[in-house]
Structures are given as structure tokens and as C-alpha cells.
N, C-alpha and C positions, 0 to 999 in steps of 0.2 A: 949113798945110792939113792936115786929118786925112782920111786915106783908109782905107777898109777893103777887104780882099780876102780871098777864100776861099783857105785853104792846106791842103796835105796835111801828113801826119805828117813827111814828108821835107824840109819847108820849100819844096816846089815849089807853084807856082800851082795852085789848085783849079780845077775846071771850072764848076760850077754855084753860084749864089748861094743860092737858097732851100732847097738840099738839102746845104749845107755842114756839115761837122762841126766844123771850126775856122775862125775868122775872125781875120785879123791887123789890127790897127789901127796904122797909120804916122802919125807926125808928120813932115811933110816941109816943109822951108824951104830956099830957095837950093840946091836939086838934091841935098839931103842928107837922110837919115832921122835924125832926132835921137832917135826913140823908136819901138820896135816891141814890141808886146804881142800875144800869141796867146790868143785866148779860145775855149773849147770851148763852142760854142753848140748843138751837137747838133740842128741843124735837119733833118739827114738822118733822125734818129728822130722828131722831133715833126712834121715835114711832114704826115704822113698821120694824125696824132692830132687829130681835130676838123675844124673847117671851114677853108676857105682864109683866111676872115676872122680866125679866132684865130691862124693861122700868121702872117699879115701883121702882126697886132698885136704879136707876139713880136718881129718883125724891126724894126718901128718903134720898140719900146721900146729895143732895143739900139742903133740908129742914133741915138736921142735921147740915151740915157744917155752914149754914147761921143762925141757931138757930131760926128758924121761929115759931112764936106762933099762927099764923092764916093765912089764905090765903083770897083774895078778888077776886072773880071770878064769872062770869056768868054761866059757864057750867063745870061740872066735871062728868066724866063717873061713873058708878056704881062701878067698880072695885077700881078705885082710890078714890072714896068717902069712900069705906070700909077701904082702907089702911090709909087714913088721920084719920078716926075715931079711928082706932087701935093706931095711934100715938097721940091721943087726941088734933088733931089740927082741930080747927073750920073752918068752910067755911062761910065767910060773903059775901052777894050779892054785886056785882059790879053795877056800873051805867055807862051808856055809856058817851063818851067824855074824858075829861082829866083824866088820870089815877091818878094823885095826888089827885084830887078833889075827885074821887071815893073812894080812901083808907080813906081819912078824913071823908068821908060821912058814910062809913061802920062802923067806930069805935065811931061815935057820934050818932048812932041810938038808 
């Protein structure tokens, strides 16, 4: 399963999805992370540049390119939540602290 989660520069879980600066993509199987890559998406910068539709399109492009099955996050705005539902991408709740532990906790609940 490929999951995406917002992360801070410290490796901790980020708070918001649509305004994340970095997003980690984790490949998880049998309760273990086999691959972890952090991408600088800079959605915090691009969020207010243009329309919500153009911002959502950037997020959709990332999700498709990375073949994301689900996201792990604390907060998602209503418009983004609807877009993710349309893409059939579930949202799992994150936990504070280490982002890798948060991803593992989300898939083992």
C-alpha cells in the first residue's frame, strides 16, 4: 500500500494536507515501511496562487504520479476531502510525533 503524509523538516507529522511543504510517500507491506521518500511539494506556497481548482489539480497530479492509495493526515479542508473521495482515496488519521510511526499506526488500526 502506498500512503502519503505531510511531514515537517524534523521528520514529525505535519498538520495540514493542502498546505504541506513536504509530503512523504511510504510503501507499506506486512506492517513495515519498505520505502520512504520525502517530496518538497511547497503546497504552502502555491495554495493561494491561483484558484482552488488549480491547487487541487496540483495535488491530484502528485497523487496520481505517486500512485497513492491513501493519505494519513490530521486536517483536510472540505473541498479537498470531496476531491479525495471522488478519487476513492481514503483519509486515515495521523498521530503526533514521528511521521513514520504515524503511518504505521494508521494502517494497523
